[in-house]
Each structure stands twice: as C-alpha cells, then as structure tokens.
N, C-alpha and C positions, 0 to 999 in steps of 0.2 A: 545566356543573358548575364549582365553585370549583377553584382551583389546589390542588395537594397541600400547599403551605406554608400556605395559608389553612385547609384542613381540619385540618391538624395543630394549628395554633394554637387553633382553636375547640374541638377535641376536648380539648386540654389544659386549657382553661378550664372545660369542662363536667365533666371528670373530674379534679378537683383532685388533684395529686400524680402524675398519670400521666406517664410518660416515653415520648415518641414520637419516633422517628427516621426520617428519610427515607432509604430505601435506593435509591440510584441504579442504574438498569439501563443499562449501556453498550451493550447489544445493539441490533439493528435495530428491535425493537419499542419500545424506550425507555419501557417501562411500569414506571416507578419505583413503589415501594410504601412503606407505612408499617409500621415495626417497632414493635409495641406491647408494653409490658412486661406480664408475665403477671398481676401483681397487680391491674391495672386493666383488663384486657382485656375483661371482660364489660361494665363501665361504658362503655368507649369504644365497644364494639360496639352497645350500646343507644342511645348518642348518634347513631351513624351511621345507625341504622335509623329513629329517631324524629325527628331534626332536620328541621324543615319545608323547609329549603333543600336537604337531601340525600335524605332518604327512601330510603335504600339498603335496600330491603325484600326483596331476593332474593339469596341466595348461590348462584351458578350452579355454582361449582366449588370444591372444597377438596382439596388434595393435600399430600403430604409431600416433604421434601427431606432428604437425609442429607449432612452435612458431616463428613468425617474430619479428624483432626488434620492441620494443615498449617502451612506457613510463608508469610507474606505479606511481599513486598518493598515497602519504602517508600522513596521518593526525596525528599529535602529539600535545599534550598539552604542552604549554610553559607558564611560568610566566612572566608577563610584568607589568609595572606601567602605569596606565591610570588615568590621573587627580590626581596624587599623591596617588592613591590606587593600591595596587598590586592585579592583577587579573590573572586568568588562562584562556587562550584563545586557540582556535584550530589554528594550523599553518599547512598549506598544502604545501608539497614539491613534486617535480617530480623527479623520478629516471629512467635513461635510462637503459634498459635491452637489451643486445644483443640477437639475435635470436639463437635458438637451436632446436634440434629434441628430441623426447622422444619415448621410447618403454615402453608400459604399459602391464602388465601381470595380469590376474585374476587366482588366485590359489584356489583350493578346496582340501579337504581331502576326498577321496573315502573310506578310512579306518575308519575314525572317524566321517564321515558325518557332516562336518562343512565347513564354508567358505561363501563368498569369502574373501580372503586377496588379496589386490591389491598392487603390487609393481611397481616401475617405475625407469628407468635410463635415464639420459640426456647426450646428446653429448656436446662436447666443443663448437661447432658452427654448422653452416649449410653447411660448405664447406669442407675443408680438415680435419676438426676434427669430421666429422660425423661418428664416429666409436664407437661401444659398444661391450662388451663381449657377446658371444652367451650363452644363457641359455639352448640350446638344449641338451648339455651333461647332464643336470640335469632333464629336462622334455622333453622327446622325442616328445611330442605333439606340442612343439614349433617350430619344424623344418620347416614345410611348412609355418607357420605363420610368422616366421622371414624372410623367403624368400619373402613373400608378402610385408613385411615392407621394405625390401631391394629394391624390385622392384618399389614400389609406392612412397617411401619417400627417398630412397637413403642412408639409414643407413647401414654401412658395419659391419656385425657381425663377429668379430674375433673368430675363433675356431668353426665356423659352419661347419658341415661336407659336405655340398653341396650347397654353396651359389651362386645362379644364379637366373635369372628372372623366374617368374612363371606365370605371366599374360601377360606381354608385350613381344614382340619378342626380340631376342638378339641385333638386330641392332637399337632398339628404343633408342632415345636420351632423357635424362631428366627423371623426376619422376613425374607422373601426379597427385599425391595427394598433392604435395606441394602447399602452398597457393599462391605462385608467379608463378606457372606454367601457360604458355600460349600455348593453342593448336595451331598447324599449320593450315594455311588456304589452304594448298595444299593437296587435298584428291584424287589426280589422282591415287594413289596406290590402292584406294578402288574399287573393281570390279563393284559394283552397288551402286554408291552414290545416295542418295535420299533426299528429303525435303531440310532443310537448308544446309546439307552437299553438296547436288547437286549444290546449288547456289554458294557455296564457290569454288567447283571444277570447275565450268564454267569459273571462272576467269583465270584458267590456261589452258583452252582448246585452241588449235591452230585455229584461225579464218579460216573458209572456204571461198573460193573465191565466190563472188556474180555474178550470171549470169543474163543477161537481158532476156527479153521475147523471142527474136529471137533465141538466143543461146539455150534456154531451148527447143524450138520447134525442132531445128536441132538435139540437143542431143537426144531428145525423138524419133525423126524419125530414127536416126541412130540405136538407140537401138531396135526399132521395126523391122527394116529391117535386122538387123544383128544378 
C-alpha cells in the first residue's frame, strides 16, 4: 500500500478543497492516521473505497474518542542574548485546546489484501457541535458501530440510515463512555442489585418501622393464630 503522505496527496486531488492532516501516533504501534475535514469526508471516503490502487472496501472497526479541554505544552527554540552572547534556548509555552469528540475508522482492502488505513473525524465541540457525517453510505459495516458511538459518546451522525441507541435503553440520559460521565447512585430500577450496587441502592430504600420486642411477640402470635 502507498505511504500515508502519498494517500493524503492523492485524496486531496480527488476531493478538491479537502483538508487532510497526518496525525502521528508516537506509541508502539506507530499507526498514524489521516484527519479528514468533515465537509469533504464522504467524498474522501468514496475515493479511498473506489480508487483502483487502494480499494479500501472494508471498514473493520469504528470507535469514538473523547478529548476533554486540555493544555498542550509546546517547546520551540528561540535566540536570545545571554551575557552579550547570542544563544539558542528552548522556550516552553502552553496552548489551551477546547474539548471535542472523534470517530476513528480502520479500513482494509479485501480485494487487494492490504491495510489498515486509519482515518478520523473531529466534532466542533462536545455539546451542540457534536455532529459528523455518517460513513455508513460508503461502508455498510459502519452502521452498527456508528450507532454504538452515538449511544456511548453522543456523536450525531448525519445521513445515518437508522441512528438510535444500540446498548442503552431509549430513556437513558447521557453517554456513559464520555470521560466526564458520572454514574447515578440510584439503582432501584435494577431488579436484583448486588455488591457495591446494592450498597448504593440501599441509600434509596424506604426505611421500615422498627418494632420493639413486645410488638414482635404480639405480631408473631397473631400470625400463628390466624
């Protein structure tokens, strides 16, 4: 398969106006990816699927990622004068980055037997801008996985043929895979709470009236006689 740089350049030529960026993965896998701008995502995806040299016809996996607000440290070299001598020193700055959500897709070619190519899209924010174009019309195998991302992360995939919850029930509030999600402590809805769930559920039980010894005997006697 071509290099990531080659694929990026050809995809930008095929989808005129598309902005594609290589996201480097410094981890052990070193599986870098292509960040595709949302406006041209479907056109780029179609190119990746149909291009004769790529034929990435199978989406094996699609998942979500939640990025909270954070600060990124950047180190640059600057020239400065120290004791009358010009020197080059490292200067560290912090850049505030607003939170966003991502959808990440792993693509393979079943026809040409190569891959994976990893592509990703980012939402504008984690609230009202948590929307991305659906890639299900390009890779049908993404249908259920985009529903899972919608359910657990709250990304609304525009153009999805059947976007609804797949793991949580319809009345469930919030998205449990988000990093700032807080589980409720009221588990009374659970038919058989146990272990730590039971301890939380007990906080919501209605206290039973306490009976003294005499009342217990009377109550027991009435029960036996009647």
